[in-house]
C-alpha angles and dihedrals in degrees: 000000000000089000095052117144129168096234091070125081105269098171101072141024126035094322093051091048091052093048094047092048091049090048090052092051092049091048092051093050091048099047113013105032097109094095091041091056092050092048090046092053093051091043091052092049091052093048095047091047091051094048093047096040094241099165094180092058091044091054091045091055102038100031108030093165089066096038103086097115136098097282098050120138121249123210109215133170091241122098091243127062115245120220118199128181092215123077108280126234111241126206108206123181119246124262091251090054091051091052090048091046091055091059103037138057122251122202091340097304124112111259117257114261109219121207118238091246091057093040092065089048093050093045089069090053099041099082118136109289116258121250094226089138088064104028113045093194089067093062120107113267114267114231117234117272090244090063094051119091119246110265127198115256113264128203111264107263121232111262114244129182120210135159118245116228091234095054091088093055139063127230093285117104091217092067089059088067092051121135092252095053094042093046092050094050101042136246097316131062098225144326123274099268098158117143092237091056092041094052091054097052120126136201128240090276092049094260114157125209089265091050090051090054090050095047092048091047093237101156095172094050089047091050090050093048093048089052089063094085093169090063102028109034120186089255091053091050090053093047097044110117135151126232091280091055093250113154125217093254093047090051091047091051092047093051088051099222108148096198094051091047093049092049091052095045093048091050092049093048092045091056087072097227119173119262091248090054091051092048090050091050094048089049095056111124130214128216090287092053092250127136130200091277092063089064099046090110086079090060110015091171088078093066091082091046104045101012093109091056104045122089103245092183097051111118128210126218090285091051093250120144123209091261088052091053092048093050090055092059090093098163096049116133093224096036099137097043090044093052092045092054093044093051091049094048093045090050093051091046089063091069093204101099091238131118119276111288105229092188088073091060103063123128129222091273093056096253117148127199089268090059095054101035115106102177116087094208092055090044090056090054092050091049100047105024100040137059095258138165104212093191096050113137132213129217091288091050090248118153120209088258091054092051092048090048094046093053095043098246096156097172090050090049090054091052093049093045091056090063107094089214094066115113109213092184094059112127135207127225090284094051095252123140129215091267093053090047093054116134095233142342093278093063090042091053091048090054091048090051090052090050088051096049091046089072124083114258123238128249090279093048095253121131121200126175145143102258103178146003131201143174123257126214091243090066097260134107133239128206122204114220120194128186126187130191127185120244132210092257093061093261132116126232112215125196123193129205134174118215134178127223089255089058091057093048091048090050092054090048095049093047092050089049092054095042110026093166095057123090118243130174119251117241100171098099099069121138119243118243090207098073085119102036095195093052111029115199114253089190091060089045090054090048089053091048093051092047094048091045089055090047091054092047091051091052091051090054094041113118091226106028097040089087098031114131094221092056092052092046088052093067101023105047112064095202122042131176110227092197093054093046091050092052091048091050091050092053092046089052091054092047091052092052091051091046091052092050092049102039107033129072116224122252116226100166100073096172093087092049092047092051091049094047093045093051093047093047092050092049094048092043091059090052089047092055091049093049091048089051092051090045092052093047091048091050089049091051090049092051092046091053091053090046090051091052091050091048090050090052091051090047091049091052090053093046091055088064090066103099097191094064114098120242093250091060092050091050089050090052091050091052092047091051090053092054090062094056113117119216127208089250095052119140092248091053091048090049090049092056092046091052089045090055090050090048090051091055091050090051089050091051091051089050090050092049090054090063096071089050089051090051092047090051090050091048091052091051092048092047089054089052090052091049091048093051091046091051089050090055092051092049090056091061091065093066117106116264118255095025119108094340093163094051092044094051091046091052092048091051091049092048090046092052092047092048091049092049090047090048091051090047089049091050090049091050090048091052091047089049090051091049093046092048092053093045094048092046092051095044093043092061092046090047092052090055093046092046092055091045092049091047094051092045091050091051092047092050092046093049094046095046092044092053091050094045095046092045090052089047091051091052089049090053091049089053090050095056098035091081088057092055094248115140095006128114110274095231093047109035108158127212141055115329093016128096124232114209095358099307116121117224100179145306131069112337129220135172114252129212090259092058093255130115118264137173118265097193113118095012126123115237124195107220097165095115095046093049093048092048091050093050094046089054089055093048095252099116091133091068113103109238117183121180092330095308107129093188097053112121105166119131092233126046120252090241114031115233091237094046115128088223113108125200097216095087100282132099113198090335093311120122122239094253091052094045091057093058125089119257093249092057124072124213090270093059094252129136 
């Protein structure tokens, strides 16, 4: 009525109803509020006694027949309750008034209906009220002062004079109903102040008397109230809730008083309710959608006591389960023990004998327990003791590793990183990985160190790898190289360097300049990630990182470059001077040429070298063709896997348009589609890059084997020049003597000089060929060993990662179909529409073999006998009916009668979930 104005119609409608109601309330308060005041005083006394734990006053109000002692409660007309140490004088209505009150209405309230048992008790008390206020000799005898206890001196109360309502009447009860009295007190005789009505009063928030005792932590008062079964029956206790829907037990747990909670739980258990009733009570939700289990962090000791009765999978309005709420109590004193008990109780509550299904504990934002957990010890238990998806994403596409990295939880990052299922290359909606989402450089360096240590060390114990790549504002890229070596004190010294793509290309050029005969992979044909300058490609950047990492690994296993100073400076020295390194490489190249000229003998018989090179080239070329074939097939498999994932997404989108499919089937299809998604760090992708690295070494060997052929060709050309100059000198001897002697001598000298130079060049080429042959022969043997080792390692890594990935995919598929009831025990099928432990949640019901109710959706039912009986009754026994198919006309049944296959979900004693698995996989998803 805050928008009330006189120009509107205030006689009808919602506004008229509100005004008339308000007028009635004001009229009642002005004329008929006498009974309301009396009821209010008694109600106030009851509430205050409950909140303060005054058992004497409680007994005086609720059990007046037992309240004649020194601490009884007195009902006075004053606004304040008066306590006297002497026995009070009670004014009880007569029995005739009580009979009249039960049939009439007083002050607008329905008259109290007294039970026969209480009526006999009140008949003794309902004698005509004494006239002690008129006749002093009818007062109760006052005990002598010596018998009274010493009381503290009180301030002298202000004297007030008021007329008692009984002063106008005599001792008869009829005079109390005189016209004067009734007219002075209103239209009703009195308010409804019966004990039954008084015990059921509630506060403004809907708090009952029991709730007041719970909220004020008065365990003794609560115990006394619960003992009054005639007022607070077990059914009333279970149904008692405030306006927020909070039950007594939920409030007791929230206020954290152990005594109050124990009194309430003992009373509930002593009432001998059935287990289904208790489960229903513990599952009652308040206005926030939370039940008592959501508040068990206030009293975690109750988990062992009532953990088997609470609904651990019940979600509140935020989608949080009780386990979810407990895991968020990070600063709890008993955090670890509380989470252990909760996980154990929630696992047992599944009734399927399997680990805890973490996919059933996901909030409305998609966060799982692994997303919100902050303790590394608890995270380890969730990873290895529960059915968990470590790469599950929330609404922001954050994995648990991304969340831990973003909030700087380094220890949690370490625990998550140790799980082989973790995908470090997973990206959020913006395309950022866990490393790029790190809170600061410290967390980022810790992740880089873990990436470094996840690689196998070399023979000397040192591990070197390209751990990360990132874009720079100047339009270039940087690659972070880390190298770690163990120390004597069981620690690892890690060095970090940042290199650009130009640095890698310069390194390859300088190494080839110093050692032209050695094989070295080519890294000049890398794609640029800046084809779209405004949106550089992170996929191309990752491809560059993996290729350069393989290049660096190859150099560290190279028989020549593994000990080269420039290679070690490249990943050990943070700052390098390219100009200085180029000059040093040029000087080393000159020194090598001089050393070859001085130390090596030339080779003139090139047939042996040619045969060696030809045989080596043919052998390596066959391996090269095989590696290229494997590389092409691997790339085809990689592309096909991505195409399958895209096709599954399109199919899932189309399936979601089918309106008749239930929601559970659509969710299962979503989960199945996610299992087919291929990440950038998939085993097939890793195997592709390993084979590509091997193929690059083979290509480098073939390039190195071409150098001797080039030298042989040069030597042949030079030898021809020598022969030509020698022939020219012999031809000059045939000239006649005395003719053109100067010209002839000059030509001879020129031919001699050219022949000498050609001979020197031929000798130099022969020496270079000797050097090249030795280097190629040495490196070819070492390359063969490294190639075999790299191939075996690539296959081992591929097999190990594939087993981990496929096992995780199998578990994800099991989670997808578990909600449908496929592959789960019949008596304990979890999920929507399926009952756990015999309680139906929804869906079509069927009676299981254990007498419970189970879901029949998705099962196969043999109706052969029923169909045959129905057709025989109709005189159509000649019709061939096979397994309920009326149109079947085959000579043999689809399932022979003597077949060991059974239609009740087992095949040769194997469950449905086991029959669907390959032979090489056990029921646990192992190999």
